[in-house]
Every structure is written in structure tokens, then in C-alpha cells.
C-alpha distance (Angstrom), angle and dihedral (degrees) to the residues before:
residue distance angle dihedral
X1 . . .
X2 3.78 . .
X3 3.80 92.9 .
X4 3.79 123.8 145.4
X5 3.79 120.0 -131.6
X6 3.77 137.6 172.7
X7 3.80 136.9 178.2
X8 3.79 122.0 -121.6
X9 3.79 125.2 -162.2
X10 3.80 112.2 -134.5
X11 3.79 137.7 170.3
X12 3.79 98.8 -146.2
X13 3.82 90.5 -166.3
X14 3.81 91.8 62.0
X15 3.81 118.4 79.8
X16 3.81 90.0 -156.4
X17 3.80 92.7 50.9
X18 3.81 91.1 47.5
X19 3.82 92.4 50.6
X20 3.82 93.9 44.7
X21 3.80 95.1 45.5
X22 3.80 94.4 46.5
X23 3.81 87.0 49.3
X24 3.81 91.1 50.8
X25 3.80 92.3 48.9
X26 3.80 91.6 48.8
X27 3.79 90.5 47.1
X28 3.81 90.9 51.6
X29 3.82 100.7 39.4
X30 3.81 105.2 16.1
X31 3.80 94.7 -131.3
X32 3.79 146.3 27.9
X33 3.80 113.9 -132.5
X34 3.80 100.8 175.8
X35 3.79 131.8 24.0
X36 3.82 120.3 -168.5
X37 3.81 114.2 -168.0
X38 3.80 102.6 -156.1
X39 3.81 106.5 145.2
X40 3.78 113.9 118.3
X41 3.78 146.2 148.5
X42 3.79 141.4 -179.7
X43 3.80 138.0 -148.0
X44 3.78 124.5 -155.9
X45 3.81 118.2 -140.1
X46 3.80 136.9 117.8
X47 3.81 116.0 -99.5
X48 3.79 95.1 -110.0
X49 3.82 92.1 54.4
X50 3.78 99.4 34.8
X51 3.84 110.3 137.7
X52 3.81 115.9 -127.2
X53 3.81 91.3 -135.3
X54 3.81 91.4 53.6
X55 3.80 91.4 50.4
X56 3.82 91.4 51.5
X57 3.82 92.5 45.7
X58 3.80 93.2 55.0
X59 3.81 94.6 42.3
X60 3.81 92.0 46.0
X61 3.79 93.0 52.3
X62 3.81 102.6 33.2
X63 3.80 100.8 38.5
X64 3.80 114.7 8.8
X65 3.81 94.8 47.3
X66 3.81 91.9 51.9
X67 3.80 90.9 52.9
X68 3.80 98.1 43.2
X69 3.80 94.0 45.9
X70 3.82 91.9 45.7
X71 3.79 91.2 49.0
X72 3.80 92.7 49.3
X73 3.81 94.5 47.6
X74 3.81 92.8 43.8
X75 3.80 92.9 47.2
X76 3.80 97.2 45.7
X77 3.80 103.5 33.1
X78 3.79 119.0 5.9
X79 3.82 102.0 45.0
X80 3.83 94.0 46.8
X81 3.83 89.7 49.5
X82 3.79 94.4 43.2
X83 3.79 98.0 -121.8
X84 3.76 152.2 41.6
X85 3.77 144.3 133.3
X86 3.79 130.0 -104.4
X87 3.80 119.6 -169.3
X88 3.79 119.1 -170.3
X89 3.78 119.0 -162.4
X90 3.79 105.5 -138.3
X91 3.81 124.6 162.7
X92 3.77 140.4 -121.5
X93 3.83 83.0 -117.7
X94 3.81 86.6 72.4
X95 3.80 88.6 62.3
X96 3.78 101.9 39.5
X97 3.78 136.6 2.4
X98 3.78 101.4 -100.4
X99 3.80 97.9 153.4
X100 3.78 133.0 64.7
X101 3.83 105.5 -68.9
X102 3.81 97.7 -116.3
X103 3.82 91.8 50.7
X104 3.79 95.1 47.7
X105 3.82 99.3 49.3
X106 3.79 102.6 98.7
X107 3.79 96.7 12.0
X108 3.80 92.4 57.9
X109 3.80 91.3 42.8
X110 3.80 92.7 50.9
X111 3.81 94.3 45.1
X112 3.81 92.1 47.4
X113 3.80 86.6 52.5
X114 3.81 90.3 49.7
X115 3.81 87.8 57.3
X116 3.81 91.7 51.3
X117 3.84 90.3 45.3
X118 3.80 88.8 51.6
X119 3.81 93.3 52.6
X120 3.80 94.2 48.1
X121 3.81 94.2 45.1
X122 3.80 90.1 47.0
X123 3.80 90.0 58.7
X124 3.79 96.1 41.2
X125 3.81 96.4 44.8
X126 3.83 97.6 40.4
X127 3.83 92.9 86.9
X128 3.83 86.5 60.7
X129 3.81 92.1 54.1
X130 3.81 92.9 -106.1
X131 3.81 118.6 139.9
X132 3.81 114.3 -152.1
X133 3.80 118.3 -169.5
X134 3.78 139.2 160.4
X135 3.77 132.4 -141.5
X136 3.81 116.2 -152.7
X137 3.81 109.3 -161.3
X138 3.75 121.3 -168.4
X139 3.77 126.4 -129.1
X140 3.82 117.1 -28.6
X141 3.83 116.4 -170.5
X142 3.81 98.0 -134.7
X143 3.79 128.3 174.6
X144 3.82 87.9 -106.2
X145 3.81 90.1 56.2
X146 3.80 91.2 50.0
X147 3.81 93.6 45.9
X148 3.83 91.5 62.5
X149 3.84 95.0 55.1
X150 3.75 143.8 46.6
X151 3.81 113.1 -98.6
X152 3.80 89.0 -109.0
X153 3.82 93.2 52.2
X154 3.79 91.1 47.1
X155 3.81 93.4 50.5
X156 3.82 92.4 46.8
X157 3.80 91.0 50.9
X158 3.82 93.3 45.3
X159 3.81 90.7 50.7
X160 3.82 91.6 49.9
X161 3.82 93.8 47.2
X162 3.80 91.2 46.6
X163 3.81 90.6 50.2
X164 3.83 90.6 52.8
X165 3.81 95.2 46.5
X166 3.83 110.9 95.2
X167 3.82 96.7 -153.4
């Protein structure tokens, strides 16, 4: 299509990295039209044993990073231009508990919060011509999912989730 593209390395959990990378992108391309917040992680532990550091790690990556990156891009590119699109990747786990309870604790909490963040930002940024939406995928059998289970447990769970997924 004759378009120019380039990859940028960013630590979305670092305010400095976010500011520097957004600055580099704006320097290179002059604007950011679309931002997709897709970084995410999970940590499996029961509520009573949940480590503080694990809670912060998941919230920092799944929720805080989406807000801070969105704010930086909106502030420095989209608001001055009068438009843009922000897409947050949430999860069906933010709506209902579809995973094993100890896996979903902070993941589901963070993704439910991403949905609320999306709705509030959509209203507050709309006057600037910025659309903010979320996509809530269902179960995805990632390597991380498989690494926390025996192959038999993983296959059983995948079969059950597939059976419950309408399309």
C-alpha cells in the first residue's frame, strides 16, 4: 500500500518509557491515529495467598499501562489533532468468571476495570473526536495457559471452553 511502518520498543509500565516512546513515534511520524492497548498478563494464586507483588504486576500491566499510554497519546497527538481511536483489549473474564477461580482473580479484576476505564474515557474524550472502545475476547489457549497445567488438564479445559463458545 506504500505505507511506512516501524517498530518501537516500549515498557508500558514505565512512565518514562511511555513518554519517550510516544515522543519518538511523534518525531518519526508526526501523529498517532490509532492506539491498541494489548499488553497483559496473569498470575495464578488463591485470594488468601495472593502475593502483593503479583497483584501490582498484573494491575500495572493490564490496567495502569492502558490508562497511562492512552493519556499520553491523547494528550500529545489525538487531542491537538481533534481525533483518533483507542482500542483496549479487555476480556470476557472481566464480565463473567469463565476461568478457574484462582487464575481469574486479578486478571478478571483488571480486565473488568479496563472495561470501566474504556467507558469513562469514551465519554470524556468524545468531545475531542476520539473514539475509545474495548474488545473482550474469550478464552485463548496461550503458551502461558498451557505452562500452568498438565497437558491433560489443559486439553480438558480447552474442550470445555470450546463447547461453551457459541461461535
